[in-house]
C-alpha positions in Angstrom: 151.1 85.8 61.2 149.0 82.9 60.0 145.5 82.8 61.3 144.5 79.7 63.3 141.8 77.6 61.6 139.2 75.3 63.0 140.1 71.7 63.1 137.0 69.9 61.8 138.3 66.7 63.3 137.6 68.1 66.8 133.9 67.6 67.8 134.1 70.9 69.7 135.0 72.8 66.6 132.2 71.0 64.6 129.6 72.0 67.2 130.9 75.5 67.4 130.7 75.9 63.6 127.1 74.6 63.6 126.1 76.9 66.5 127.6 80.0 64.9 126.0 79.2 61.5 122.6 78.8 63.3 123.2 82.1 65.2 124.1 83.9 62.0 120.9 82.6 60.2 118.7 83.5 63.2 120.3 86.9 63.4 119.6 87.6 59.7 116.0 86.3 60.0 115.4 88.4 63.1 117.0 91.5 61.5 114.6 91.1 58.5 111.4 90.2 60.4 111.7 91.8 63.8 114.3 94.6 63.5 117.6 95.6 64.8 116.8 95.4 68.5 115.8 91.7 68.3 118.8 90.8 66.1 121.4 92.4 68.4 121.0 89.7 71.0 122.6 87.2 68.6 125.6 89.5 67.9 126.1 89.8 71.6 126.0 86.0 71.9 128.8 85.8 69.3 130.9 88.3 71.3 130.3 86.3 74.5 131.3 83.1 72.7 134.5 84.8 71.6 135.4 85.8 75.1 134.6 82.3 76.4 136.8 80.7 73.8 139.7 83.1 74.5 139.5 83.2 78.3 138.2 79.8 79.3 139.0 77.4 76.5 142.1 79.3 75.4 141.3 78.3 71.8 142.5 80.9 69.4 140.9 79.2 66.3 137.5 79.0 68.0 137.7 82.6 69.2 138.6 83.7 65.7 135.6 82.0 64.2 133.4 83.7 66.8 134.9 87.0 66.0 134.4 86.5 62.2 130.7 85.7 62.9 130.4 88.8 65.0 131.9 90.9 62.2 129.5 89.3 59.6 126.6 90.2 61.8 127.8 93.7 62.3 128.2 94.2 58.5 124.7 92.8 57.9 123.3 95.2 60.4 125.1 98.1 58.8 123.9 97.1 55.3 120.3 96.8 56.6 120.4 100.2 58.2 121.9 101.8 55.1 119.3 100.1 52.8 116.6 101.3 55.1 117.8 104.9 54.8 118.1 104.7 51.1 114.6 103.4 50.8 113.2 106.2 52.9 
């Protein structure tokens, strides 16, 4: 099954892409500067955005982008935790 892609001609998809990029950048910054507890909020926002796109907008492409952002945040958190353990 082919995965739906964002249509960058749609203003909604352009704004979603910018919002997710900003959330990912803030998540990474918070993870580095303030720790996991502060960063988790942004991962939860990505999960909420995915549910909104699925259930309210019924936009599979947008929901997939939110899910990919959530997964990227999760992987970054795991890497940060593992690097912290290795340094200790």
